[in-house]
N, C-alpha and C positions, 0 to 999 in steps of 0.2 A: 464132429460132422465130418476122404478116401472112401470107404463107407462109414468111417467113424465121424461123428459130428459134434458140433457145438451143443447139440441137444444132449447127447449121451456123455459128453466129456466136459462141458462147461458147467456153469452153475445151474445144473438141471434140477428141476423138481422131480422127486421120486413119486410117481403117480400110481396109485394102487387101488383103482376102482374096478369093480366087478359089475358088468351089465347082466342083469338077471333075464332069464328066458321068459317070453310071453306065451300065453296060451289063450286062445279066443274060442269060446263055446266048444271046448273039448278038442280043438285042432290047432295046429301051429298057424300063426299068422302068415299071410302072403308077404314075402319079402324078397329083395334082390340085393346082393352085396358084392363088393369087390375088396380084396385084401392085397396090399402091396407094402414093400419096404421103403421107408424114407427116414432120414436122420438116424439110421442104424436101429430103427425100431419098426414095429408093425403098425400099419394104419388100416383100419377096416371102416368102410363106409357102407351103411345099410339104408336102403330106401324101402319103405313099407307101402308101396303103391304098385299097381299092376300096369306099369308103363315101361317104355323103352328107355334104358338108362346108359347105354353104351357110350354115346357121345359125351355125356356129362362125366362119366368115369375117365374117359380118355383125356379130357381137359384137366380134370383134377390131378391125374398122374403127371401130366406135362407140367402143370404149375408147381406141384410139389417137388418135382425133380429140378426145375429151374431154381426154386428157392433154396433147396439143398446145395446146389452148385454155387449159388451166390454167397452163402454165409458159412461155407465149410472151412473152418479155420485150419483143418489138417490138409487141405489142398492148397499148395502155394500159389496156384493159378486162380483161385477164387477171388472175387472182387473184395471180399472182406479181408482176406490174407494180404492182398496187394495194398489195401488201405493201411493195415497194421504195419506193413514194412516201409511205407512211404511217408505217412502222415507226420512223423517227427521232423523230417527234412523239408517237406513241402506240403502245400495245400493239396488235398485229394478230392477230386470232383466225383460225386456219387451218382450212380444211376437212380432213376426214379424209385425203383423198388427198394434199393438199399437205403435211400434217404427216408423212405416211409417207415421202415423198421427201426432205423436210427431214431426217428422222431418218437415212435412208440416207446423205445427204450428211455429216451429223455423224459418223457411224461411219466413213465413208471418210476424212474429214479426220484423225481420230484414228489409224486404222490405218496410214495412209501418212505419218504424222509431218508432216502439213501439205503434202506434195507435191501432193496433190489438195486444192484449196481452192475451194469454191463462191462465194467472195467475190472472185475474181480479175477480175471485170468491169472495174473501174477501170483495170487494166493493159491489158486488151484494147482498151479505148477509147483509152487513151493512145497505143498503138502502131498505131492506125488500123484495127483489125479491127472496130470498131463505127462506123466513119465514116472519111472520107478524112484522110490526113496525109501531108505531103510532106517532112518533116524528121525526123531522129532526135531522140527526146526528150532533153532535157537532164537532167543528174543531179538538178537541183532538181525538175524535173517528176516524175521517177521517185520521189524521196523523198516528194513530195506525194501521189502515187497510192498508194504503199505504206502510207501512214498510214490509208488506207481499206480495206486488205486484211487479212484474217485473221478466222477464225471466232470468235476470242476477242472480237471486237467485236460479236457477235450474242448476245443474251440470249434463252434459251429457257425457257419455263415448261412443264414436262412434265405438269403437272396441268391447266392451262387450255388448253394447246396454243396459246399465244401467242408472238409473236416481237417483240423490241424491239432497235433498233440503238443502240449506245452512241456512235456517231459519225455525223455527217452525211456523206452521200456513199457510205456502205456500200450495196452492192446484191448480191443473190443471183442466181446464174445457174447452171443445171444442165446446161450444155453438155457437161461431161465425164462425165456419169453417166446422162443421160436415155435414151439409146438402149439401154444395157445394162439399165436398169430396165424399159424398155418390152418388151424381149425376154422378160424374166421374166414379164411380164403375159401376153404372147401365148402363151408355153409353158403357163402356168397354165390359160388358156382351152382350149387344145387337150387337155391332160390331163383336165380336168374334162369335156370333151365325149367322152372315151373314146378319143382318138387316141394311138397308141403309137409311130408311125414318122413323123417329121416333121423339117423343117429350116426355121429362121427366118433370114432374111438382111435385117437392117435397116441399110441403108447401110453394109454391111461388117461390122457386128456379127453374128456367126454363133452360133446356138444349135442344138444337135443332140440328138435324142432318144436315150434309152438303147438303143433297138432301131433298128438301121439298116434300110434297105429290104430286103425279102425277097430272099434270094440273095446278100446282101453281109454280110461280117463287120463292116465298119466303114465310116464315111463317109471320103471323101478330100478334104482341104482344102489348097489350094495357097497358100503365102505368097509374095507378089510380091517380087522382088529390088528393094530400095530404090535400088540403084545403076543398075538397068536395068529400068524398069517394064514392058518387053515380055517379060521372062522370069520364070519361077517359080523362086524360090530353093530351096524345099523343099516336099515334099508330106507332110502329116501325116495319119495314119490315126487317127481319133478316133470317139468316141461318148459320149453322155451328158454333154456339157460345152458350154461357151461359149468363144469365142475372139474376141479383138479385137486390132488392131494399131495402134500409134501411131507417127507419123513426121511430120517437118516439111516433106517434099518435095512432098506433095500440096496442101497449103494454106499459102501464104505470100504475101508481097507485097514489092515493092521500094520502099525509101525511100532517097533520096540515092545510088542506084546499088547499094545493099546489099540482098540478099535476107533478109527477116526471116521466121522461122518463127512459127507461131501458138501454139506450146506455151510458156507462160511459166513461169518459176521464181517462185513466189509469195514467195520469201524475198528475192531480190535485185531483182525487178521487171523482169527482162530476158528476152527470148526466148533459149532455149538451143540450142546446137548438139547437145549431149548425145550421142545415138546416131543411127545411120541409121534404125533402127526397133526397136520392142519389141513382141513378140506375147505376150499373156497368155492362158493356158488355165486356166479355172477351172470349178467346178461351176455357179456362178451368173453370169448375164449381167451383172448390175450390177457384180460384182467384176472381170470381165474388162475392162470399160470403164474403170473407175477405176484398176485396177492397171497396165494398159498405159501410161497417161499418167503415173502416179506413178513407175513404174520408169524411164520415159523421162527423167524429170527427175532422179531420185535415183540411178539406176544399180543395179549388181549387188548391192550390200550390202542395199538395201531388198528386192530380188527374193528374196534368200535368206531374209530375215526373214519375208516374206509366205508363201513356199513352206513354211517350217517351221511357220508358225502355221495355215495353211489346207490341210488334206489335199486332194489332187487338183489342186493349183495348181502350174503350171510356167511358165517363161518362155523365149522365144527372143530374145536380145539381139543385134542385128546391127550391126556396125561395118564401116568400109571394109576393115579388115585382118583381121577375125576374126568368128566367130559363137560366142556363149556360150550354153550351155543351163543353165538352173537349174530344179530341182536336177540 
């Protein structure tokens, strides 16, 4: 998150959704959209209503810019960077918005049994995703990095809204949650402004209104085939939900001739082969972002637990030899 961000550089989910074009009675639907850069990726907000949207767009861009500046771990002056530099020596008092996203990260860590971990930064750095590296890390290096990973090493004061690190070298990074969290903010602004038909596409994190464009029963969203990026694997018809897809094939690097994916297992400290891709469909954007990564790491068993616990949640788990739907 300079213009490089925790979204593009942290434990980011690689989101590979294609929004299909709509046609209504032989003509294109009325729509108004705005496109802008945030978190070093493209965000497009489309409203399918014949109303004035300029003020809502202005507020959305302002809030997205403020969130970017708040959690940009590559800007030493951001609040999150200051927290990371101070919290081992002293309690750090958080602003209301930083505290809110911290709480979202804590909840995600608990619900995913640690498969989503906002302290995974030391592993990303070790494997060269926060800087260059030309050799595979040794077992000793991995053990050393793992000693700094785990939300149990972060102390939260829920009354004072302060954070303290129990170990030197711990650092928070919201790369695996921030785009979904941001989609929820954008949707909130649109609803408060009176819009009822819209689509948000933030770097592949998609959020759809409960009402589709007039003349349509549902939105149509294509899931790209992870084995052939030029093809659509499946078209989903959806409304009133969010969808995100995680996979290692879009964002990876080569070390010693070996392709290394960016999604780390926070328990063993290594990038995982896991699945070809995992798509999570949830009512909230923040959950689709987190759950797609967590299930990519932990698999079908966690997907079923999350789907059972959260109504309206489902998964599409793609492997080379099969596709699994949960539930």
